[in-house]
C-alpha positions in Angstrom: 0.0 0.0 0.0 1.4 3.4 -1.0 1.9 6.2 1.5 -0.7 8.2 -0.4 -3.3 5.4 0.2 -2.4 5.1 3.8 -2.8 8.8 4.5 -5.9 8.9 2.4 -7.3 6.1 4.5 -6.7 8.2 7.7 -8.7 11.0 6.2 -11.4 8.5 5.2 -11.5 7.1 8.7 -11.6 10.5 10.2 -14.6 11.4 8.0 -16.4 8.2 9.1 -15.9 9.1 12.7 -17.0 12.7 12.2 -20.2 11.4 10.5 -20.9 9.0 13.3 -20.4 11.9 15.8 -22.8 14.0 13.8 -20.2 16.6 13.0 -20.8 19.4 10.6 -21.8 17.8 7.2 -19.6 20.3 5.3 -16.5 19.2 7.3 -17.3 15.5 6.7 -17.6 16.1 3.0 -14.4 18.2 2.9 -12.5 15.5 4.7 -13.8 12.8 2.3 -12.7 15.1 -0.6 -9.2 15.3 0.8 -9.1 11.5 1.1 -10.1 11.2 -2.6 -7.6 13.9 -3.7 -4.7 12.1 -1.9 -5.7 8.7 -3.2 -5.8 9.9 -6.8 -2.6 12.0 -6.5 0.0 10.8 -9.0 2.9 12.3 -7.1 4.3 10.7 -3.9 2.8 12.5 -1.0 6.1 12.6 0.9 7.7 14.4 -2.1 4.9 16.9 -2.3 5.2 17.5 1.5 8.9 18.0 1.2 8.4 20.4 -1.7 5.8 22.4 0.2 3.2 21.9 -2.5 0.4 20.1 -0.7 -1.4 23.3 0.0 -1.5 24.0 -3.8 -3.9 21.0 -4.3 -7.4 22.3 -4.7 -9.5 21.3 -1.6 -6.5 20.7 0.6 -6.3 23.4 3.3 -3.8 24.3 5.9 -5.3 22.0 8.6 -5.2 19.1 6.2 -1.6 19.9 5.3 -0.7 19.9 9.0 -2.3 16.5 9.5 -0.5 15.1 6.5 2.8 16.4 7.8 2.1 14.9 11.2 1.2 11.5 9.7 4.3 11.5 7.6 6.4 12.3 10.6 4.9 9.5 12.7 5.4 6.9 10.0 9.1 6.8 10.8 8.3 5.9 14.4 5.8 3.3 13.3 3.0 5.1 15.2 -0.4 6.2 14.2 -0.9 10.0 14.5 -3.5 9.7 17.4 -4.1 13.4 17.2 -5.4 12.9 13.7 -8.4 10.9 14.7 -8.6 11.8 18.4 -12.0 12.5 19.7 -12.3 15.1 22.4 -15.5 15.7 24.3 -15.6 19.4 23.8 -14.5 19.7 20.2 -15.3 16.5 18.4 -12.6 15.3 16.0 -9.3 16.9 16.7 -8.8 19.8 14.3 -12.5 20.3 13.7 -15.1 22.4 15.4 -18.8 21.3 15.6 -21.1 24.1 14.6 -24.0 24.4 17.0 
C-alpha cells in the first residue's frame, strides 16, 4: 500500500468518525474530498510535502496539510498519529469544530 493510500485512509476514517459523531456535514464532505484527492494524487505525498506543494492542491487546506505532515512524521516511528483521529469531548474530532 502506498503512502498516499495510507494517509488517504486516515482521512477517510476521520470522515467516518466525524459522520458518526454528527459533526458538521460540510466538514465531513471536505475531509472525504481530501481523502479522494490524496488517493488519486500521482505524485508521492512525501515528495509533495517536502516540496511544500500540498497546499497547492485544490481542496487541501492548511489544517489538512498539517495533519498530513504529522502523519508522515509519525510513519518513521511506526506510530499512528493519534491526534489525527482523536475524539475530544468538547471539540469532536481533533482539528474540527462542531457548529451548533
